[in-house]
TIMAR-684750 format. One record per residue (C-alpha): x, y, z; residue in three letters. Coordinates in steps of 0.02 Angstrom, whole numbers. Layout:
% TIMAR-684750
{{X, Y, Z}, ala}
...
***
This chain:
% TIMAR-684750
{{4735, 5859, 5042}, met}
{{4746, 5771, 5208}, thr}
{{4856, 5618, 5218}, arg}
{{4761, 5455, 5218}, asn}
{{4903, 5331, 5196}, met}
{{5017, 5263, 5330}, gly}
{{5203, 5228, 5317}, thr}
{{5186, 5042, 5282}, ile}
{{5054, 5074, 5150}, asp}
{{5166, 5200, 5065}, arg}
{{5316, 5083, 5069}, leu}
{{5215, 4942, 4992}, leu}
{{5155, 5058, 4854}, arg}
{{5333, 5109, 4813}, val}
{{5387, 4927, 4801}, val}
{{5236, 4880, 4695}, ala}
{{5257, 5032, 4581}, gly}
{{5442, 4997, 4551}, leu}
{{5405, 4813, 4519}, ala}
{{5271, 4855, 4390}, leu}
{{5383, 4978, 4301}, ile}
{{5527, 4853, 4307}, gly}
{{5420, 4718, 4229}, phe}
{{5367, 4839, 4091}, ala}
{{5547, 4884, 4052}, val}
{{5619, 4708, 4062}, ala}
{{5474, 4612, 3985}, gly}
{{5373, 4631, 3828}, pro}
{{5328, 4806, 3772}, ala}
{{5164, 4814, 3867}, asp}
{{5104, 4990, 3911}, pro}
{{4997, 4922, 4054}, trp}
{{5156, 4896, 4154}, gly}
{{5177, 5084, 4167}, tyr}
{{5024, 5091, 4280}, ile}
{{5158, 5076, 4416}, gly}
{{5175, 5265, 4407}, ile}
{{5008, 5282, 4499}, val}
{{5062, 5195, 4661}, pro}
{{5227, 5290, 4657}, leu}
{{5137, 5458, 4645}, leu}
{{5010, 5418, 4780}, thr}
{{5149, 5358, 4895}, ala}
{{5248, 5518, 4864}, ala}
{{5105, 5631, 4918}, val}
{{5031, 5515, 5051}, gly}
{{4856, 5532, 4981}, phe}
{{4750, 5406, 4887}, cys}
{{4590, 5470, 4805}, pro}
{{4515, 5295, 4804}, ala}
{{4537, 5283, 4993}, tyr}
{{4439, 5443, 5014}, arg}
{{4297, 5377, 4906}, leu}
{{4277, 5220, 5011}, ile}
{{4317, 5305, 5177}, gly}
{{4478, 5209, 5212}, leu}
{{4622, 5283, 5310}, asn}
{{4781, 5187, 5348}, thr}
{{4866, 5337, 5423}, cys}
{{4882, 5337, 5612}, gly}
{{4834, 5489, 5716}, lys}
{{5017, 5533, 5741}, arg}
{{5051, 5536, 5552}, asp}
{{4896, 5641, 5517}, arg}
{{4947, 5770, 5646}, asp}
{{5122, 5783, 5573}, ala}
{{5051, 5817, 5399}, ala}
{{4944, 5962, 5457}, ala}
***
């Protein structure tokens, strides 16, 4: 898997994932809040399958070279 997510994209996904999980824990028992695990996992590996499907790449050339 080649990286297709840049640093800012990954940071935003971590924040969004933690917020979704936090809302699920603090709010009503709604299992949809645990969807926050998905952005956390994609941020951890630096690869988003949906980005590949639509041909999007937020990773700069420098980041891609470092991953290889």
